[in-house]
C-alpha positions in Angstrom: -10.1 -52.8 10.4 -7.6 -51.6 7.7 -5.7 -48.9 8.3 -8.2 -46.5 6.4 -11.0 -47.3 8.6 -11.2 -44.8 11.5 -14.2 -44.3 14.2 -13.5 -40.8 14.0 -13.7 -38.3 11.1 -11.1 -35.8 9.7 -12.0 -32.5 8.1 -10.5 -32.5 5.1 -9.3 -29.3 3.2 -11.9 -28.9 0.4 -10.3 -29.8 -3.4 -10.3 -27.4 -5.9 -11.1 -28.8 -9.6 -7.9 -26.9 -10.8 -5.8 -27.8 -8.0 -1.7 -28.2 -9.2 0.0 -31.3 -8.5 2.2 -29.5 -6.4 -0.3 -27.9 -4.0 -2.1 -31.2 -4.5 0.9 -33.0 -2.9 1.6 -30.0 0.2 -2.4 -30.8 0.7 -2.4 -34.9 1.1 1.4 -34.1 3.3 -0.5 -31.2 5.3 -3.7 -34.4 6.1 -1.2 -37.2 7.0 1.0 -34.7 9.5 -2.7 -33.7 11.0 -3.7 -37.3 11.1 -0.4 -38.2 13.1 0.1 -35.6 15.7 2.7 -33.8 14.1 1.3 -30.2 13.2 -2.6 -28.9 13.9 -4.4 -27.8 11.2 -5.2 -23.8 12.7 -1.6 -23.8 13.3 -0.9 -24.4 9.3 -4.0 -21.7 8.7 -2.2 -19.2 10.9 1.2 -19.3 8.8 -0.4 -19.1 5.8 -2.3 -16.1 7.1 0.8 -14.4 8.2 2.6 -15.2 5.0 -0.2 -13.8 2.4 -0.2 -10.4 5.0 3.4 -9.6 4.2 4.2 -6.8 1.8 7.5 -5.4 0.4 6.6 -2.2 3.0 8.7 -3.7 5.5 12.1 -4.0 3.4 11.3 -0.7 1.8 11.5 1.1 5.8 14.9 -0.3 6.1 15.9 0.3 3.2 14.8 4.1 3.4 16.1 4.2 6.9 19.6 3.0 5.6 19.5 6.2 3.1 18.9 8.9 5.8 20.9 7.1 8.9 24.8 6.1 7.7 25.0 4.3 11.5 21.7 2.2 10.9 22.6 1.5 7.5 26.1 0.1 9.1 24.0 -2.2 11.2 22.0 -2.9 8.5 24.6 -4.5 6.7 26.5 -5.8 9.9 23.1 -8.1 10.8 19.6 -7.8 8.8 17.3 -9.4 11.6 18.7 -7.2 14.4 18.1 -4.4 12.1 14.5 -5.5 11.8 13.9 -5.8 15.0 15.3 -2.2 16.3 12.3 -0.8 13.6 10.2 -3.1 15.2 9.8 -5.1 11.7 9.5 -9.4 12.3 12.4 -10.6 9.9 11.0 -13.9 9.5 12.2 -17.4 10.6 15.5 -17.4 8.8 18.5 -17.7 11.0 20.2 -15.3 8.9 19.2 -12.1 6.8 21.8 -10.5 4.7 21.7 -7.3 3.4 23.8 -5.9 0.6 24.1 -2.2 -0.7 24.6 -1.7 -4.7 27.0 1.2 -5.3 28.2 2.4 -8.6 30.9 0.0 -8.8 28.6 -2.9 -7.6 25.6 -3.9 -8.1 23.7 -7.1 -6.3 21.1 -9.6 -7.6 19.2 -11.9 -5.6 17.8 -15.4 -7.1 17.6 -19.2 -5.2 18.6 -21.3 -7.6 17.3 -24.7 -6.3 13.7 -23.4 -5.1 12.3 -19.8 -4.0 14.1 -19.2 -0.7 13.1 -15.5 -0.3 13.1 -12.9 2.5 9.3 -13.0 2.8 9.2 -11.9 6.0 10.1 -8.2 4.4 9.3 -8.5 1.2 6.0 -10.4 0.6 5.4 -13.3 -0.7 8.0 -14.0 -4.2 7.1 -12.8 -7.6 6.1 -15.4 -10.1 9.0 -14.9 -12.1 11.4 -15.5 -9.4 10.3 -18.9 -8.7 10.5 -19.8 -12.2 12.9 -22.0 -13.9 14.1 -19.9 -16.6 14.7 -16.7 -14.0 16.6 -19.5 -11.6 18.9 -20.6 -14.2 19.6 -17.5 -16.5 20.0 -15.3 -13.4 23.3 -17.2 -13.0 23.9 -18.1 -16.6 23.5 -14.9 -17.9 22.7 -12.4 -15.3 23.3 -9.0 -17.3 21.0 -10.4 -20.1 18.2 -10.8 -17.3 19.0 -7.7 -15.8 18.4 -5.7 -19.5 15.0 -7.6 -19.8 14.2 -6.0 -16.8 15.1 -2.7 -17.8 18.5 -2.5 -16.0 21.5 -2.0 -18.0 24.9 -1.6 -16.6 28.3 -0.6 -17.5 31.0 -3.0 -18.4 33.4 -1.6 -15.6 30.0 -2.5 -12.9 30.6 -5.5 -10.8 27.6 -7.6 -10.9 27.1 -10.1 -8.0 24.8 -12.7 -8.3 23.5 -14.1 -4.5 22.0 -17.6 -4.3 19.6 -17.9 -1.5 19.5 -20.6 0.5 16.9 -22.3 3.4 19.5 -20.6 5.8 20.1 -17.6 4.1 18.0 -14.6 2.9 19.3 -11.5 1.1 17.7 -7.7 1.1 19.5 -5.7 -1.5 19.5 -2.2 -0.7 19.1 -0.6 -4.0 21.2 3.0 -4.7 18.9 6.1 -3.7 17.5 8.2 -6.3 19.0 11.7 -7.2 16.7 14.5 -6.5 15.9 13.0 -3.3 17.9 15.4 -0.7 15.0 16.9 0.2 12.4 14.2 0.9 11.3 12.7 4.6 11.9 8.8 5.2 8.6 7.6 4.4 8.2 9.6 1.1 11.8 7.6 0.4 10.3 4.2 1.6 7.8 5.0 -1.2 10.1 4.9 -4.1 11.3 1.6 -3.0 10.0 -1.6 -4.6 9.7 -4.9 -4.7 12.0 -5.7 -7.8 14.5 -2.8 -6.9 15.5 -5.0 -3.0 15.7 -8.4 -5.4 18.1 -6.3 -7.3 16.1 -6.6 -10.8 14.9 -3.0 -10.9 16.1 0.5 -9.9 14.3 2.2 -7.6 11.4 5.2 -8.9 12.7 8.8 -8.9 10.0 11.3 -7.4 7.2 11.5 -9.7 7.8 8.6 -12.0 5.8 5.8 -11.4 7.2 2.5 -9.6 8.9 0.2 -12.0 7.8 -3.3 -10.8 7.4 -6.3 -12.7 
């Protein structure tokens, strides 16, 4: 009997005709780990379902609360995980989630130069451009140029800080509150906050403007 001869069958994940190489490697790795008993297929599917169910709405709730509650904003800037839990939100498995605030003199922009580390629990799956090599490299070498392509122009005296996510640290940008929103409630404010603005490559939409998202 060879190592591939078994007296029992294993259910295998169907292979799509257009499966990409990275997806194929992940599928094979999953098959090996399931066969060795290191993971259960049901747990893997449950985790995938959880990931794809996330959306930027949770992050927008954090931002909106920070806009209307200065004390909560301080707690969010101090410990974003605890602040998320305070609102009943799941901050995800990353041990550290850091919130940073965009202000008139300082603008933050998030990237993951190695892969695609990202606060998925609070923002949902990352956009395709966030995972692309051009963004990951140019966000470091030419961040102002990248922001300009997204439609964000910064004055020369604005300090631009590029934050590199890691396996242990995720970043969430608190964008600047749009003018003319003083009379809006928290839910109305949350509707103005876009995914891209919480990455730092867009400004929140002003009331009456369509959401600005790439």
